[in-house]
N, C-alpha and C positions, 0 to 999 in steps of 0.2 A: 787268501787266506787271514793275509792284515788286514781287510776290507769287510770280510766274518768278525773279527774280533770287536772291531770298532760300532760293527753295529749290533753287535751284542751290549758291549758296552751303553750306548746309547737307546738301546730297548731299556736297560736293567734302570739305570737311572729315572729316563720314563717312568716306569712304572713305580719305583720306590716317592716319585716327586708329586703322583697323583694319590698316593697312599698317606704322604707328611701334609696337603689341601687336605684331603678329607678328615681328616685326624684334628688335624686346626679350625676349620669349620666347622666340626661337633662340638667343639669349645667353645667355641665364643657366641653360640646361638644367641645370647643375651639383649645381642642387639638387633635380632629380626623378629620379626611376627611371624605366624605361625607356617605362611606359606611362604618363608625365605625372605620377604622384602624389609629393606633398613628400614628401622623405626628413623631414624632424622633423615628425609627425607631432600633438605638443603642440603646439607654435606655432600652426602649422596650424588648427590647429583654436579655440585660444585666438583667434588673430584672428580667425576666422570669424566667434564667437559675437560680437566685438566691433564687428564691421563691418556686422552681417549688415542690422540696422539703418540702419544709413548708406547701404549698398547697394542697402535697397528705397527707397529715399529719391529716392537716385539714380536707378533705374528710373522709380519714379512723376513725375521732374519732364522726363525725358528724353521719354516718353510724350507728359507735356501739354506740351513744348515744341515734338515733332512735329507733337502736333494745332495747337496755335499757328499754330505757320506755316506752314497746311494753312490758314490762313481769311486772309478781309483782318484783319491785328492789326498793331498798331504794333511796330518797332521797339525800342521803349523795353524794350518787354512779355520779348521774346525776350532782350533781353540782362541784363535780370534773372535769368531764369529759367537763362540758361547762367553768369549769374557764383553763382546757388547752385547750383546743378551742378559748378563750378568747387572753391567751395567746400567741397562735402558728400567728392569724390573727395581734395581737400587732406587733410581729413582723417582718412580713409581710408589716405590713402599714409602719414599721421605712425603711426596705427597698426602698421601694416607692419614702418615705420623702427623702433619698438617692439622686435616681438617678430624684427627681424631677418627680414621674410618677403620673398623673391626674388618679379620677377614671375611666373613661372613658377609660383608653391605659388599666388599669389593667386585663387583661384578666385571 
């Protein structure tokens, strides 16, 4: 039962985060052309180069978290992974601000 509750919460948070990302992308379309490509290609390229390792680390942690939630694990382990994911995403956000990247340009 505990595992079902944790899985339900994780799924709900995932659905909410997708909605937020979609909404923010819709409101910041001014930095992209009609095809969704970023208008400032040099900044976008620099941003992607600087955040590639961080983005990979986020993906690995998210996979690890989903596997952890699928088994009978402790909530402490899950919270620690969630905190690490948030820290990595915050670091990506700092780089995005440094290059003045809008959400629609953050591939």
